[in-house]
C-alpha positions as CSV (number, residue, x, y, z in Angstrom):
1,M,60.0,34.7,70.0
2,E,61.0,38.0,71.6
3,E,62.7,40.6,70.0
4,K,65.4,42.0,71.3
5,E,66.7,45.9,71.4
6,H,69.7,46.4,69.5
7,E,72.1,49.1,70.1
8,Y,74.4,51.1,68.2
9,T,77.0,53.4,68.6
10,K,77.6,57.6,67.7
11,V,81.0,59.0,67.7
12,V,79.8,62.3,68.9
13,N,81.8,66.0,68.7
14,Q,82.6,65.8,72.8
15,K,85.9,64.7,74.4
16,C,86.5,62.6,77.2
17,Q,87.1,64.4,80.6
18,D,90.7,62.3,81.5
19,C,92.2,61.6,77.9
20,G,90.5,64.3,75.4
21,K,89.4,61.5,73.0
22,P,86.1,61.5,71.5
23,L,83.5,60.0,73.1
24,S,81.0,57.2,72.0
25,I,77.0,57.3,72.7
26,L,75.7,54.1,73.3
27,C,72.2,54.2,72.2
28,N,68.9,51.7,71.7
29,E,66.9,51.2,69.1
30,S,64.3,54.3,70.4
31,A,67.6,56.3,69.9
32,Q,67.7,56.6,73.9
33,I,70.9,56.7,75.4
34,V,71.7,54.2,77.7
35,A,75.5,55.2,78.3
36,V,78.6,57.6,77.2
37,R,81.7,55.1,76.4
38,C,85.7,56.5,75.8
39,P,87.0,54.2,73.5
40,E,90.5,54.9,74.2
41,C,90.4,55.0,78.1
42,F,87.5,52.6,77.9
43,Q,85.7,54.8,80.7
44,T,81.9,53.9,80.4
45,F,79.0,55.9,82.1
46,L,75.8,53.7,82.4
47,I,72.5,56.0,83.1
48,S,71.0,53.0,84.6
49,T,73.5,52.9,87.5
50,I,72.7,56.8,88.7
51,E,71.1,56.6,91.7
52,V,68.3,59.1,93.2
53,E,70.4,60.6,95.7
54,Q,73.0,61.3,93.6
55,L,70.7,63.2,91.3
56,Q,69.4,65.4,94.3
57,S,73.0,65.7,95.6
58,Y,74.6,67.0,92.0
59,L,71.6,69.3,91.9
60,K,72.1,71.0,95.3
61,K,75.8,71.6,94.9
62,N,75.0,73.8,91.9
63,G,72.3,75.6,93.9
64,W,69.2,74.0,93.1
65,V,66.5,73.2,96.1
66,E,63.8,70.8,96.5
67,S,60.4,72.2,95.7
68,P,56.9,71.2,97.0
69,C,55.3,68.5,94.5
70,E,52.2,66.7,94.9
71,R,53.3,63.8,92.8
72,K,55.1,60.9,94.8
73,E,56.9,59.7,91.8
74,V,59.5,62.7,91.4
75,I,60.8,64.8,93.1
76,R,60.4,69.1,91.8
77,M,63.9,71.0,91.8
78,L,64.3,74.5,91.3
79,S,67.1,76.3,90.4
80,P,68.6,79.2,91.0
81,K,67.1,81.2,88.2
82,G,64.2,79.8,88.7
83,Y,64.2,76.8,85.6
84,I,61.7,74.1,87.5
85,T,62.7,69.9,86.4
86,M,61.4,66.9,87.6
87,I,63.6,64.5,88.7
88,P,62.4,60.5,89.4
89,A,61.8,60.1,93.5
90,I,62.5,56.4,92.9
91,K,64.5,53.8,91.1
92,D,61.6,51.7,90.1
93,L,59.7,53.1,87.7
94,I,59.2,51.8,84.8
95,D,61.0,54.6,82.1
96,F,62.9,55.6,85.1
97,V,66.6,55.8,82.4
98,E,64.3,57.5,79.5
99,Y,63.5,60.2,82.4
100,T,67.1,60.2,83.9
101,E,68.3,60.9,80.6
102,H,65.6,63.3,80.1
103,V,66.5,64.9,83.4
104,L,70.5,65.1,82.6
105,T,69.9,66.7,78.8
106,S,67.8,69.2,80.7
107,I,70.2,70.4,83.0
108,A,73.5,70.1,80.3
109,V,71.2,72.6,78.4
110,Y,71.0,74.8,81.4
111,E,73.9,74.8,82.6
112,G,75.7,75.2,79.3
113,K,77.8,71.5,79.7
114,A,78.3,68.5,77.1
115,F,75.6,66.0,78.7
116,D,78.2,63.5,79.7
117,D,80.2,66.0,81.3
118,V,77.2,66.1,83.4
119,L,76.6,62.2,83.4
120,S,79.7,61.8,84.8
121,E,79.7,64.4,87.5
122,V,76.3,62.8,88.8
123,L,77.8,59.9,88.7
124,K,80.9,60.9,91.0
125,E,78.3,62.5,93.9
126,E,78.0,59.9,97.1
127,R,75.4,56.7,97.3
């Protein structure tokens, strides 16, 4: 019998941008963030719905530039202050959600923003 990963929810000290209520972070058994949800206004932001182009667009809009990279499965991005991050080049990567979570966390730390703020801003970018 196949074991199914269980999900759990953790309420965090971050507030929803729309209604100001505390957000819940939905994680899987491995503590990997899979979504951020507002229990009040029911907005849910799923990491798996992010497109590579949205990540690129968000970073470029904030002054990041693409930098040469030999690895075809990632795109190397350089911040205005010289910070480097690698974003997935294709959505077919087996660890796309985990990798994207790591990238979003890094961007949030770099920009001094909350994880959910970066996630929701990236999801607002054109596809």
